[in-house]
N, CA, C and O atoms as a GROMACS GRO file, in nm:
protein
  552
    1MET      N    1   0.083  -0.119   0.000
    1MET     CA    2   0.000   0.000   0.000
    1MET      C    3   0.087   0.125   0.000
    1MET      O    4   0.179   0.136   0.081
    2LEU      N    5   0.060   0.216  -0.089
    2LEU     CA    6   0.138   0.338  -0.103
    2LEU      C    7   0.056   0.456  -0.054
    2LEU      O    8  -0.056   0.479  -0.101
    3LYS      N    9   0.111   0.530   0.038
    3LYS     CA   10   0.042   0.648   0.090
    3LYS      C   11   0.117   0.772   0.043
    3LYS      O   12   0.231   0.763  -0.003
    4TYR      N   13   0.051   0.885   0.054
    4TYR     CA   14   0.113   1.010   0.010
    4TYR      C   15   0.232   1.048   0.096
    4TYR      O   16   0.311   1.135   0.057
    5THR      N   17   0.247   0.986   0.212
    5THR     CA   18   0.361   1.015   0.297
    5THR      C   19   0.477   0.920   0.272
    5THR      O   20   0.581   0.930   0.338
    6ASP      N   21   0.462   0.828   0.180
    6ASP     CA   22   0.567   0.733   0.148
    6ASP      C   23   0.689   0.808   0.095
    6ASP      O   24   0.677   0.893   0.007
    7LYS      N   25   0.807   0.776   0.149
    7LYS     CA   26   0.930   0.846   0.111
    7LYS      C   27   0.962   0.830  -0.037
    7LYS      O   28   1.013   0.923  -0.101
    8ARG      N   29   0.933   0.714  -0.092
    8ARG     CA   30   0.960   0.693  -0.234
    8ARG      C   31   0.878   0.787  -0.321
    8ARG      O   32   0.928   0.842  -0.418
    9LEU      N   33   0.753   0.804  -0.285
    9LEU     CA   34   0.665   0.893  -0.360
    9LEU      C   35   0.712   1.038  -0.351
    9LEU      O   36   0.710   1.110  -0.451
   10ILE      N   37   0.754   1.079  -0.234
   10ILE     CA   38   0.804   1.216  -0.215
   10ILE      C   39   0.931   1.239  -0.297
   10ILE      O   40   0.946   1.344  -0.359
   11ILE      N   41   1.022   1.142  -0.296
   11ILE     CA   42   1.146   1.154  -0.371
   11ILE      C   43   1.119   1.165  -0.521
   11ILE      O   44   1.178   1.248  -0.589
   12VAL      N   45   1.031   1.082  -0.572
   12VAL     CA   46   0.999   1.085  -0.714
   12VAL      C   47   0.928   1.216  -0.751
   12VAL      O   48   0.953   1.271  -0.858
   13ALA      N   49   0.842   1.265  -0.663
   13ALA     CA   50   0.775   1.392  -0.690
   13ALA      C   51   0.875   1.507  -0.692
   13ALA      O   52   0.865   1.596  -0.776
   14ILE      N   53   0.970   1.506  -0.601
   14ILE     CA   54   1.076   1.609  -0.601
   14ILE      C   55   1.158   1.599  -0.728
   14ILE      O   56   1.193   1.700  -0.789
   15PHE      N   57   1.189   1.477  -0.769
   15PHE     CA   58   1.264   1.454  -0.893
   15PHE      C   59   1.187   1.511  -1.013
   15PHE      O   60   1.246   1.569  -1.103
   16ALA      N   61   1.056   1.493  -1.013
   16ALA     CA   62   0.972   1.546  -1.121
   16ALA      C   63   0.972   1.698  -1.121
   16ALA      O   64   0.982   1.760  -1.227
   17VAL      N   65   0.963   1.759  -1.004
   17VAL     CA   66   0.962   1.905  -0.995
   17VAL      C   67   1.098   1.962  -1.040
   17VAL      O   68   1.102   2.061  -1.113
   18VAL      N   69   1.206   1.900  -0.996
   18VAL     CA   70   1.340   1.945  -1.038
   18VAL      C   71   1.354   1.930  -1.190
   18VAL      O   72   1.410   2.018  -1.256
   19GLY      N   73   1.306   1.820  -1.244
   19GLY     CA   74   1.312   1.801  -1.389
   19GLY      C   75   1.232   1.905  -1.464
   19GLY      O   76   1.276   1.956  -1.566
   20LEU      N   77   1.114   1.937  -1.413
   20LEU     CA   78   1.030   2.038  -1.477
   20LEU      C   79   1.095   2.175  -1.470
   20LEU      O   80   1.093   2.250  -1.568
   21LEU      N   81   1.152   2.209  -1.356
   21LEU     CA   82   1.222   2.338  -1.343
   21LEU      C   83   1.344   2.344  -1.433
   21LEU      O   84   1.372   2.448  -1.492
   22THR      N   85   1.418   2.234  -1.443
   22THR     CA   86   1.534   2.230  -1.532
   22THR      C   87   1.491   2.250  -1.676
   22THR      O   88   1.557   2.321  -1.751
   23PHE      N   89   1.380   2.189  -1.715
   23PHE     CA   90   1.328   2.207  -1.850
   23PHE      C   91   1.288   2.353  -1.876
   23PHE      O   92   1.323   2.409  -1.979
   24ILE      N   93   1.215   2.412  -1.783
   24ILE     CA   94   1.166   2.549  -1.803
   24ILE      C   95   1.281   2.649  -1.805
   24ILE      O   96   1.291   2.730  -1.897
   25VAL      N   97   1.368   2.645  -1.705
   25VAL     CA   98   1.479   2.740  -1.698
   25VAL      C   99   1.578   2.715  -1.811
   25VAL      O  100   1.622   2.810  -1.877
   26GLY      N  101   1.613   2.590  -1.835
   26GLY     CA  102   1.704   2.557  -1.945
   26GLY      C  103   1.647   2.594  -2.079
   26GLY      O  104   1.719   2.642  -2.167
   27GLY      N  105   1.516   2.573  -2.097
   27GLY     CA  106   1.451   2.610  -2.222
   27GLY      C  107   1.453   2.760  -2.244
   27GLY      O  108   1.473   2.807  -2.356
   28PHE      N  109   1.431   2.836  -2.138
   28PHE     CA  110   1.436   2.983  -2.148
   28PHE      C  111   1.573   3.028  -2.196
   28PHE      O  112   1.584   3.108  -2.290
   29PHE      N  113   1.679   2.977  -2.132
   29PHE     CA  114   1.814   3.018  -2.171
   29PHE      C  115   1.852   2.964  -2.308
   29PHE      O  116   1.925   3.030  -2.382
   30ALA      N  117   1.805   2.846  -2.343
   30ALA     CA  118   1.836   2.790  -2.475
   30ALA      C  119   1.775   2.877  -2.584
   30ALA      O  120   1.841   2.908  -2.684
   31VAL      N  121   1.650   2.916  -2.567
   31VAL     CA  122   1.585   3.003  -2.666
   31VAL      C  123   1.657   3.137  -2.673
   31VAL      O  124   1.679   3.190  -2.782
   32LYS      N  125   1.695   3.190  -2.558
   32LYS     CA  126   1.766   3.317  -2.555
   32LYS      C  127   1.900   3.307  -2.629
   32LYS      O  128   1.935   3.394  -2.708
   33ILE      N  129   1.974   3.201  -2.602
   33ILE     CA  130   2.106   3.185  -2.664
   33ILE      C  131   2.094   3.159  -2.813
   33ILE      O  132   2.167   3.218  -2.893
   34ILE      N  133   2.004   3.071  -2.851
   34ILE     CA  134   1.995   3.031  -2.992
   34ILE      C  135   1.937   3.141  -3.079
   34ILE      O  136   1.988   3.166  -3.189
   35PHE      N  137   1.832   3.208  -3.033
   35PHE     CA  138   1.761   3.302  -3.119
   35PHE      C  139   1.787   3.449  -3.091
   35PHE      O  140   1.789   3.530  -3.184
   36PHE      N  141   1.807   3.486  -2.965
   36PHE     CA  142   1.807   3.628  -2.932
   36PHE      C  143   1.937   3.681  -2.876
   36PHE      O  144   1.944   3.799  -2.842
   37ASP      N  145   2.041   3.599  -2.864
   37ASP     CA  146   2.164   3.644  -2.801
   37ASP      C  147   2.233   3.753  -2.882
   37ASP      O  148   2.283   3.851  -2.826
   38ILE      N  149   2.236   3.738  -3.010
   38ILE     CA  150   2.298   3.838  -3.096
   38ILE      C  151   2.189   3.891  -3.188
   38ILE      O  152   2.135   3.816  -3.270
   39LYS      N  153   2.157   4.019  -3.176
   39LYS     CA  154   2.045   4.078  -3.251
   39LYS      C  155   2.080   4.095  -3.399
   39LYS      O  156   2.013   4.037  -3.485
   40ASN      N  157   2.182   4.173  -3.429
   40ASN     CA  158   2.221   4.201  -3.567
   40ASN      C  159   2.337   4.108  -3.603
   40ASN      O  160   2.454   4.144  -3.588
   41LYS      N  161   2.303   3.990  -3.649
   41LYS     CA  162   2.405   3.888  -3.671
   41LYS      C  163   2.478   3.906  -3.802
   41LYS      O  164   2.418   3.936  -3.906
   42GLY      N  165   2.607   3.889  -3.794
   42GLY     CA  166   2.690   3.878  -3.912
   42GLY      C  167   2.760   3.744  -3.904
   42GLY      O  168   2.776   3.688  -3.795
   43LYS      N  169   2.801   3.693  -4.016
   43LYS     CA  170   2.867   3.562  -4.019
   43LYS      C  171   3.008   3.583  -4.071
   43LYS      O  172   3.030   3.656  -4.168
   44VAL      N  173   3.104   3.518  -4.008
   44VAL     CA  174   3.243   3.530  -4.050
   44VAL      C  175   3.315   3.399  -4.019
   44VAL      O  176   3.278   3.326  -3.927
   45ASN      N  177   3.418   3.370  -4.096
   45ASN     CA  178   3.503   3.255  -4.068
   45ASN      C  179   3.619   3.299  -3.981
   45ASN      O  180   3.681   3.402  -4.007
   46GLY      N  181   3.647   3.221  -3.880
   46GLY     CA  182   3.760   3.248  -3.793
   46GLY      C  183   3.857   3.132  -3.798
   46GLY      O  184   3.828   3.026  -3.854
   47VAL      N  185   3.974   3.154  -3.737
   47VAL     CA  186   4.078   3.051  -3.733
   47VAL      C  187   4.115   3.027  -3.588
   47VAL      O  188   4.138   3.120  -3.511
   48ILE      N  189   4.120   2.901  -3.550
   48ILE     CA  190   4.161   2.865  -3.414
   48ILE      C  191   4.310   2.893  -3.400
   48ILE      O  192   4.391   2.841  -3.476
   49THR      N  193   4.344   2.976  -3.301
   49THR     CA  194   4.484   3.012  -3.281
   49THR      C  195   4.546   2.947  -3.159
   49THR      O  196   4.669   2.936  -3.149
   50SER      N  197   4.462   2.903  -3.064
   50SER     CA  198   4.514   2.843  -2.942
   50SER      C  199   4.412   2.747  -2.885
   50SER      O  200   4.291   2.772  -2.892
   51LEU      N  201   4.459   2.637  -2.828
   51LEU     CA  202   4.374   2.537  -2.764
   51LEU      C  203   4.430   2.498  -2.628
   51LEU      O  204   4.551   2.480  -2.613
   52THR      N  205   4.342   2.484  -2.532
   52THR     CA  206   4.376   2.421  -2.404
   52THR      C  207   4.265   2.320  -2.376
   52THR      O  208   4.172   2.305  -2.455
   53ASN      N  209   4.276   2.252  -2.263
   53ASN     CA  210   4.172   2.154  -2.229
   53ASN      C  211   4.037   2.219  -2.201
   53ASN      O  212   3.933   2.154  -2.213
   54ASN      N  213   4.038   2.347  -2.165
   54ASN     CA  214   3.914   2.413  -2.126
   54ASN      C  215   3.870   2.522  -2.221
   54ASN      O  216   3.755   2.566  -2.214
   55SER      N  217   3.957   2.568  -2.310
   55SER     CA  218   3.919   2.684  -2.390
   55SER      C  219   3.978   2.677  -2.530
   55SER      O  220   4.072   2.604  -2.559
   56THR      N  221   3.916   2.757  -2.616
   56THR     CA  222   3.957   2.769  -2.755
   56THR      C  223   3.965   2.917  -2.788
   56THR      O  224   3.871   2.992  -2.762
   57THR      N  225   4.076   2.960  -2.844
   57THR     CA  226   4.092   3.099  -2.886
   57THR      C  227   4.081   3.105  -3.037
   57THR      O  228   4.147   3.031  -3.109
   58VAL      N  229   3.995   3.195  -3.084
   58VAL     CA  230   3.970   3.210  -3.227
   58VAL      C  231   3.998   3.353  -3.267
   58VAL      O  232   3.959   3.447  -3.196
   59SER      N  233   4.066   3.371  -3.380
   59SER     CA  234   4.084   3.506  -3.435
   59SER      C  235   4.001   3.517  -3.562
   59SER      O  236   3.988   3.421  -3.638
   60TYR      N  237   3.945   3.636  -3.582
   60TYR     CA  238   3.860   3.660  -3.698
   60TYR      C  239   3.873   3.806  -3.737
   60TYR      O  240   3.911   3.891  -3.656
   61VAL      N  241   3.840   3.834  -3.862
   61VAL     CA  242   3.854   3.970  -3.916
   61VAL      C  243   3.717   4.022  -3.958
   61VAL      O  244   3.644   3.955  -4.031
   62VAL      N  245   3.684   4.142  -3.910
   62VAL     CA  246   3.561   4.211  -3.947
   62VAL      C  247   3.599   4.354  -3.984
   62VAL      O  248   3.662   4.425  -3.905
   63ASN      N  249   3.560   4.397  -4.104
   63ASN     CA  250   3.590   4.531  -4.153
   63ASN      C  251   3.739   4.563  -4.144
   63ASN      O  252   3.778   4.672  -4.101
   64GLU      N  253   3.821   4.467  -4.183
   64GLU     CA  254   3.966   4.478  -4.188
   64GLU      C  255   4.030   4.498  -4.051
   64GLU      O  256   4.144   4.544  -4.042
   65LYS      N  257   3.959   4.466  -3.946
   65LYS     CA  258   4.014   4.471  -3.810
   65LYS      C  259   4.010   4.332  -3.751
   65LYS      O  260   3.908   4.263  -3.758
   66GLU      N  261   4.122   4.290  -3.692
   66GLU     CA  262   4.130   4.155  -3.636
   66GLU      C  263   4.086   4.154  -3.491
   66GLU      O  264   4.120   4.242  -3.412
   67TYR      N  265   4.008   4.051  -3.457
   67TYR     CA  266   3.960   4.030  -3.321
   67TYR      C  267   4.003   3.893  -3.275
   67TYR      O  268   4.019   3.801  -3.355
   68ARG      N  269   4.022   3.879  -3.144
   68ARG     CA  270   4.049   3.750  -3.082
   68ARG      C  271   3.947   3.729  -2.972
   68ARG      O  272   3.917   3.818  -2.893
   69LYS      N  273   3.893   3.609  -2.971
   69LYS     CA  274   3.792   3.577  -2.870
   69LYS      C  275   3.825   3.442  -2.809
   69LYS      O  276   3.856   3.346  -2.880
   70ASN      N  277   3.818   3.436  -2.677
   70ASN     CA  278   3.843   3.312  -2.604
   70ASN      C  279   3.708   3.250  -2.566
   70ASN      O  280   3.627   3.315  -2.501
   71PHE      N  281   3.685   3.127  -2.607
   71PHE     CA  282   3.561   3.056  -2.577
   71PHE      C  283   3.590   2.945  -2.476
   71PHE      O  284   3.694   2.879  -2.484
   72SER      N  285   3.500   2.926  -2.384
   72SER     CA  286   3.515   2.822  -2.280
   72SER      C  287   3.463   2.688  -2.330
   72SER      O  288   3.388   2.621  -2.260
   73VAL      N  289   3.502   2.650  -2.448
   73VAL     CA  290   3.461   2.522  -2.507
   73VAL      C  291   3.583   2.454  -2.568
   73VAL      O  292   3.682   2.518  -2.603
   74TYR      N  293   3.570   2.324  -2.579
   74TYR     CA  294   3.675   2.246  -2.644
   74TYR      C  295   3.608   2.128  -2.713
   74TYR      O  296   3.516   2.067  -2.660
   75SER      N  297   3.655   2.098  -2.831
   75SER     CA  298   3.605   1.983  -2.904
   75SER      C  299   3.724   1.902  -2.953
   75SER      O  300   3.829   1.958  -2.987
   76SER      N  301   3.709   1.772  -2.957
   76SER     CA  302   3.819   1.687  -3.004
   76SER      C  303   3.844   1.708  -3.154
   76SER      O  304   3.949   1.667  -3.205
   77THR      N  305   3.750   1.770  -3.223
   77THR     CA  306   3.770   1.795  -3.366
   77THR      C  307   3.845   1.925  -3.392
   77THR      O  308   3.879   1.955  -3.507
   78TYR      N  309   3.872   2.003  -3.288
   78TYR     CA  310   3.942   2.130  -3.304
   78TYR      C  311   4.092   2.107  -3.310
   78TYR      O  312   4.145   2.017  -3.246
   79TYR      N  313   4.158   2.189  -3.388
   79TYR     CA  314   4.304   2.192  -3.392
   79TYR      C  315   4.345   2.333  -3.433
   79TYR      O  316   4.268   2.407  -3.493
   80VAL      N  317   4.469   2.369  -3.400
   80VAL     CA  318   4.518   2.502  -3.432
   80VAL      C  319   4.525   2.515  -3.584
   80VAL      O  320   4.583   2.431  -3.652
   81GLY      N  321   4.466   2.622  -3.636
   81GLY     CA  322   4.463   2.646  -3.779
   81GLY      C  323   4.330   2.608  -3.844
   81GLY      O  324   4.308   2.640  -3.961
   82LYS      N  325   4.242   2.541  -3.770
   82LYS     CA  326   4.113   2.501  -3.826
   82LYS      C  327   4.024   2.624  -3.842
   82LYS      O  328   4.020   2.712  -3.756
   83LYS      N  329   3.952   2.628  -3.953
   83LYS     CA  330   3.857   2.736  -3.976
   83LYS      C  331   3.722   2.699  -3.915
   83LYS      O  332   3.674   2.587  -3.933
   84VAL      N  333   3.664   2.794  -3.842
   84VAL     CA  334   3.534   2.774  -3.779
   84VAL      C  335   3.444   2.892  -3.813
   84VAL      O  336   3.491   3.002  -3.840
   85LYS      N  337   3.313   2.867  -3.812
   85LYS     CA  338   3.216   2.972  -3.840
   85LYS      C  339   3.179   3.042  -3.710
   85LYS      O  340   3.161   2.978  -3.607
   86LEU      N  341   3.167   3.173  -3.717
   86LEU     CA  342   3.128   3.254  -3.603
   86LEU      C  343   3.011   3.343  -3.641
   86LEU      O  344   2.998   3.386  -3.756
   87TYR      N  345   2.926   3.370  -3.543
   87TYR     CA  346   2.825   3.475  -3.557
   87TYR      C  347   2.872   3.590  -3.469
   87TYR      O  348   2.914   3.569  -3.356
   88TYR      N  349   2.864   3.711  -3.521
   88TYR     CA  350   2.906   3.826  -3.443
   88TYR      C  351   2.802   3.936  -3.453
   88TYR      O  352   2.721   3.939  -3.546
   89ASP      N  353   2.804   4.025  -3.356
   89ASP     CA  354   2.713   4.139  -3.353
   89ASP      C  355   2.771   4.246  -3.446
   89ASP      O  356   2.885   4.288  -3.428
   90ILE      N  357   2.691   4.289  -3.544
   90ILE     CA  358   2.739   4.386  -3.642
   90ILE      C  359   2.780   4.518  -3.574
   90ILE      O  360   2.876   4.582  -3.615
   91ASN      N  361   2.707   4.557  -3.471
   91ASN     CA  362   2.738   4.682  -3.400
   91ASN      C  363   2.855   4.667  -3.304
   91ASN      O  364   2.922   4.766  -3.273
   92HIS      N  365   2.880   4.547  -3.258
   92HIS     CA  366   2.990   4.520  -3.164
   92HIS      C  367   3.060   4.392  -3.210
   92HIS      O  368   3.031   4.284  -3.157
   93PRO      N  369   3.153   4.402  -3.306
   93PRO     CA  370   3.215   4.281  -3.362
   93PRO      C  371   3.295   4.198  -3.262
   93PRO      O  372   3.326   4.082  -3.289
   94ASN      N  373   3.328   4.256  -3.147
   94ASN     CA  374   3.402   4.178  -3.047
   94ASN      C  375   3.311   4.079  -2.973
   94ASN      O  376   3.360   3.993  -2.900
   95LYS      N  377   3.179   4.091  -2.992
   95LYS     CA  378   3.084   3.994  -2.935
   95LYS      C  379   3.055   3.889  -3.041
   95LYS      O  380   2.990   3.917  -3.142
   96ALA      N  381   3.104   3.769  -3.017
   96ALA     CA  382   3.088   3.662  -3.116
   96ALA      C  383   3.060   3.529  -3.046
   96ALA      O  384   3.093   3.510  -2.929
   97ASN      N  385   2.998   3.439  -3.119
   97ASN     CA  386   2.970   3.304  -3.072
   97ASN      C  387   3.009   3.204  -3.178
   97ASN      O  388   2.994   3.230  -3.298
   98LEU      N  389   3.060   3.090  -3.135
   98LEU     CA  390   3.085   2.981  -3.228
   98LEU      C  391   2.951   2.928  -3.275
   98LEU      O  392   2.862   2.904  -3.193
   99SER      N  393   2.936   2.908  -3.403
   99SER     CA  394   2.804   2.870  -3.456
   99SER      C  395   2.760   2.732  -3.410
   99SER      O  396   2.642   2.714  -3.383
  100GLY      N  397   2.847   2.636  -3.399
  100GLY     CA  398   2.808   2.500  -3.364
  100GLY      C  399   2.783   2.480  -3.216
  100GLY      O  400   2.715   2.385  -3.178
  101MET      N  401   2.836   2.566  -3.132
  101MET     CA  402   2.824   2.547  -2.988
  101MET      C  403   2.696   2.605  -2.930
  101MET      O  404   2.665   2.580  -2.814
  102ARG      N  405   2.621   2.679  -3.008
  102ARG     CA  406   2.497   2.738  -2.957
  102ARG      C  407   2.398   2.630  -2.918
  102ARG      O  408   2.318   2.650  -2.827
  103TYR      N  409   2.400   2.518  -2.986
  103TYR     CA  410   2.301   2.414  -2.961
  103TYR      C  411   2.334   2.327  -2.839
  103TYR      O  412   2.255   2.241  -2.802
  104LEU      N  413   2.450   2.350  -2.778
  104LEU     CA  414   2.480   2.280  -2.652
  104LEU      C  415   2.387   2.326  -2.541
  104LEU      O  416   2.370   2.257  -2.441
  105SER      N  417   2.327   2.444  -2.560
  105SER     CA  418   2.234   2.495  -2.460
  105SER      C  419   2.107   2.411  -2.452
  105SER      O  420   2.027   2.430  -2.361
  106LEU      N  421   2.087   2.320  -2.546
  106LEU     CA  422   1.968   2.233  -2.544
  106LEU      C  423   1.985   2.114  -2.450
  106LEU      O  424   1.891   2.037  -2.430
  107ILE      N  425   2.104   2.098  -2.392
  107ILE     CA  426   2.128   1.985  -2.302
  107ILE      C  427   2.042   1.996  -2.176
  107ILE      O  428   1.982   1.897  -2.135
  108ALA      N  429   2.036   2.114  -2.116
  108ALA     CA  430   1.958   2.130  -1.991
  108ALA      C  431   1.810   2.101  -2.012
  108ALA      O  432   1.752   2.026  -1.933
  109PRO      N  433   1.744   2.158  -2.115
  109PRO     CA  434   1.604   2.123  -2.133
  109PRO      C  435   1.584   1.975  -2.165
  109PRO      O  436   1.483   1.915  -2.126
  110GLY      N  437   1.678   1.916  -2.236
  110GLY     CA  438   1.669   1.772  -2.266
  110GLY      C  439   1.676   1.688  -2.140
  110GLY      O  440   1.602   1.591  -2.125
  111ILE      N  441   1.766   1.724  -2.049
  111ILE     CA  442   1.776   1.652  -1.922
  111ILE      C  443   1.649   1.672  -1.841
  111ILE      O  444   1.601   1.580  -1.775
  112GLY      N  445   1.594   1.794  -1.846
  112GLY     CA  446   1.469   1.821  -1.774
  112GLY      C  447   1.354   1.736  -1.825
  112GLY      O  448   1.276   1.683  -1.746
  113ILE      N  449   1.342   1.724  -1.958
  113ILE     CA  450   1.237   1.639  -2.016
  113ILE      C  451   1.257   1.494  -1.974
  113ILE      O  452   1.162   1.425  -1.938
  114LEU      N  453   1.381   1.448  -1.978
  114LEU     CA  454   1.412   1.310  -1.940
  114LEU      C  455   1.376   1.284  -1.793
  114LEU      O  456   1.315   1.182  -1.762
  115MET      N  457   1.415   1.376  -1.704
  115MET     CA  458   1.384   1.359  -1.562
  115MET      C  459   1.234   1.359  -1.538
  115MET      O  460   1.184   1.276  -1.462
  116THR      N  461   1.163   1.451  -1.602
  116THR     CA  462   1.019   1.459  -1.583
  116THR      C  463   0.950   1.335  -1.639
  116THR      O  464   0.856   1.283  -1.577
  117GLY      N  465   0.994   1.287  -1.754
  117GLY     CA  466   0.935   1.167  -1.813
  117GLY      C  467   0.957   1.044  -1.729
  117GLY      O  468   0.864   0.966  -1.709
  118ILE      N  469   1.078   1.026  -1.680
  118ILE     CA  470   1.108   0.909  -1.596
  118ILE      C  471   1.026   0.912  -1.469
  118ILE      O  472   0.968   0.812  -1.429
  119SER      N  473   1.021   1.030  -1.405
  119SER     CA  474   0.945   1.039  -1.280
  119SER      C  475   0.795   1.023  -1.306
  119SER      O  476   0.724   0.968  -1.222
  120GLY      N  477   0.746   1.069  -1.420
  120GLY     CA  478   0.605   1.049  -1.454
  120GLY      C  479   0.571   0.903  -1.470
  120GLY      O  480   0.467   0.857  -1.421
  121VAL      N  481   0.658   0.827  -1.537
  121VAL     CA  482   0.635   0.683  -1.553
  121VAL      C  483   0.637   0.614  -1.417
  121VAL      O  484   0.554   0.526  -1.391
  122ILE      N  485   0.729   0.652  -1.331
  122ILE     CA  486   0.735   0.591  -1.197
  122ILE      C  487   0.611   0.625  -1.116
  122ILE      O  488   0.557   0.540  -1.045
  123LEU      N  489   0.565   0.752  -1.126
  123LEU     CA  490   0.444   0.790  -1.053
  123LEU      C  491   0.322   0.713  -1.104
  123LEU      O  492   0.238   0.673  -1.024
  124ILE      N  493   0.313   0.692  -1.233
  124ILE     CA  494   0.202   0.612  -1.289
  124ILE      C  495   0.212   0.468  -1.239
  124ILE      O  496   0.111   0.406  -1.204
  125PHE      N  497   0.333   0.414  -1.235
  125PHE     CA  498   0.353   0.279  -1.182
  125PHE      C  499   0.311   0.271  -1.035
  125PHE      O  500   0.244   0.176  -0.994
  126PHE      N  501   0.350   0.372  -0.956
  126PHE     CA  502   0.308   0.376  -0.815
  126PHE      C  503   0.156   0.378  -0.804
  126PHE      O  504   0.099   0.307  -0.722
  127TYR      N  505   0.091   0.460  -0.886
  127TYR     CA  506  -0.054   0.473  -0.880
  127TYR      C  507  -0.122   0.342  -0.919
  127TYR      O  508  -0.221   0.303  -0.857
  128MET      N  509  -0.070   0.275  -1.021
  128MET     CA  510  -0.132   0.150  -1.067
  128MET      C  511  -0.117   0.039  -0.964
  128MET      O  512  -0.196  -0.055  -0.964
  129ASN      N  513  -0.019   0.048  -0.878
  129ASN     CA  514   0.000  -0.051  -0.772
  129ASN      C  515  -0.061  -0.009  -0.640
  129ASN      O  516  -0.045  -0.078  -0.539
  130SER      N  517  -0.132   0.103  -0.638
  130SER     CA  518  -0.191   0.152  -0.514
  130SER      C  519  -0.327   0.086  -0.489
  130SER      O  520  -0.388   0.029  -0.579
  131ASP      N  521  -0.371   0.095  -0.366
  131ASP     CA  522  -0.502   0.040  -0.329
  131ASP      C  523  -0.614   0.117  -0.394
  131ASP      O  524  -0.716   0.058  -0.429
  132ARG      N  525  -0.600   0.246  -0.410
  132ARG     CA  526  -0.705   0.329  -0.473
  132ARG      C  527  -0.731   0.280  -0.615
  132ARG      O  528  -0.847   0.271  -0.657
  133TYR      N  529  -0.627   0.250  -0.688
  133TYR     CA  530  -0.642   0.202  -0.825
  133TYR      C  531  -0.710   0.064  -0.827
  133TYR      O  532  -0.794   0.037  -0.912
  134LYS      N  533  -0.674  -0.022  -0.733
  134LYS     CA  534  -0.730  -0.156  -0.726
  134LYS      C  535  -0.876  -0.154  -0.683
  134LYS      O  536  -0.954  -0.239  -0.726
  135LEU      N  537  -0.914  -0.057  -0.598
  135LEU     CA  538  -1.054  -0.045  -0.556
  135LEU      C  539  -1.145  -0.003  -0.671
  135LEU      O  540  -1.265  -0.029  -0.667
  136MET      N  541  -1.090   0.061  -0.772
  136MET     CA  542  -1.168   0.105  -0.887
  136MET      C  543  -1.201  -0.013  -0.980
  136MET      O  544  -1.275   0.003  -1.076
  137GLY      N  545  -1.144  -0.129  -0.950
  137GLY     CA  546  -1.177  -0.248  -1.028
  137GLY      C  547  -1.077  -0.281  -1.138
  137GLY      O  548  -1.107  -0.363  -1.225
  138TYR      N  549  -0.963  -0.221  -1.135
  138TYR     CA  550  -0.863  -0.250  -1.240
  138TYR      C  551  -0.765  -0.352  -1.193
  138TYR      O  552  -0.674  -0.389  -1.268
   0.00000   0.00000   0.00000
């Protein structure tokens, strides 16, 4: 018999709430990063000039002026001299983002959906094994 005070039920419900919050907050930031982070976007090719385990430095040229930007990302496909695509703000060319890394922001909402889905299935399983469900004749 499962009661609403059962610790397992409370833990799964908390897991569901955390998953839902992760989805909502992560989704907000993902939409912001993917669609609205740079208003007046320009596209330019940059060259990786430096790599460490935690960061990648890219140099790029806009209006005959060279810029360097350090990104807190690393990929095993990166190497010094590789050309990468960047989006930059036309009004502020020093503000740039790597084009392929913007979609990493979808990880948090994906984890939130996964957590909420798993906890929902467990809650349905708990309900189907409860006395209330069995009293209904199922």
